[in-house]
N, C-alpha and C positions, 0 to 999 in steps of 0.2 A: 448222165454225163454229157456235157456239150461236146460237139465235134472238135472245137478248138482247144479243149481243156488239156489234153496231153502236151501240146506244144507250149502252152503257157505255164506248164509245171516248172520251167527253168527259173521262174521268179522265186521259187523256194530255195534257190541256191543263195549262199551267203559269201560275201567278200570281206576279208579282214586282213589287216597288216600288223606285223609284230616283228621287231628286231631286224628290219630290212627284208623280211620274207613276206610274200603274199600267200594267202590261203583262200582257196575257193572250195567251199564245202556245201554239202546238201545230201538229201536222201537220193538213193539210186535213180528213181524215176526222174527227178529234177536234173541230175547230172546227164542222164541220157537225152532228155529234152533239149538241154543246152547244147550238147554235142550235135544233135540233129540240126538245130537252128544254125549253128556255126558252119557245119559241113555243107548245108544246102544253100547258103547264101553266097552268091558270087561276088558281090561288091562289098562295100563297107556295111557292117551290121553293128548295132548297139543293143544289148540286152540288159534291161534293168533287173537287178537282183538286190536282195537285202544287203544293205551296207554300201551300195554303189552300183556300178555298171561294168559289163564286160564289152569291150569294143574290139572288133576284129577287122583288119584291113588286109586284103590280099595284095602282096607286093612281090617283088623279086627278092631272092636271097633267103638266108636262113631265118629261123624263128627268133623273133625278138619279143621278149616279155618285159613290160614296163608298167610303172604306176604313174598315171598322169593325174595331177592334182592329188587330193587326199583319198579319192574313192573310185578311180577309173582304171581297171585292169585293161591294158592295151596289148593286143596280140597282133603281130604283123609278120608276114613272110609268105613264101610261095606255098602252093597247095600241099606239096609233099612234106613241107616243114610244119605247117599248121596241123597237119594230120597227127603230129606228135601229141598235141593237146586233145584233139578229138578222140584219138584212141585211148588216151589216159582217162578221159571222162567216162567213156564206155567201159574200159577195163576195171577201173576202181568200182564202178557201179556193179559190175558183174561179180567181182570179188566179194563185195558186201552181201549181194543177194545169195551167193553160194556159201557164205560163212555160217557155221553152226553157232558161233558165239557173236551175237550182234553188239555186245558191249565193246569189242575191239574195233576201233575205227580203221578201215582200210584206207590207204593213202599211197600217193605216188609223187615223187619229187621230179620237177622239170627244171633243169639248170644247166648252164654252160659247163662243159667238162674239158678243162685245158689239158694239153696245149693245142690239140688239133681237132676240136669238135666242129665238123662241117655242117651240122644240122641246127645248132643253136648259136646265136650271136653272143660274142663276149660282152656285149652291152646289156644283155638280159639280166634281170633280177630273178632270184629263185622263186619258183611257184610250187606250192604244194596243193594237190587236189585230194580232198578228203570226202569219203562217203560215210554217212552216218544215218541212223534211223531216228526220226523225231520222237518215237515212243520209248526210246531207251535212254535212261539218265545215267 
């Protein structure tokens, strides 16, 4: 295994859209690698994944999740708000790794919860993070 291989595992993640929701899916190791890349990058970062790209920008304010163009998941917000996504990526991966039944896909929804959600922007679109296993059909 090459030294940079674990970091590049994020490329195994998949971005898809359906019915106004965004889904970011992948095997546990890929979700963890993406979380690490997003967490450790201080400025703007763009990660190419299957079906598009994940773009993150550190800004002031709550987490904003949006779709730019047809295939660019855009995440913006302050560190403590972006942490919602990073923790979800790691958490869903851990749930999948600990699950006895790998056919059940573990997932987490990230969306604005009205009326007074101070962590997510009301301008955000729903995002579902899904962990799956490539060898399970």
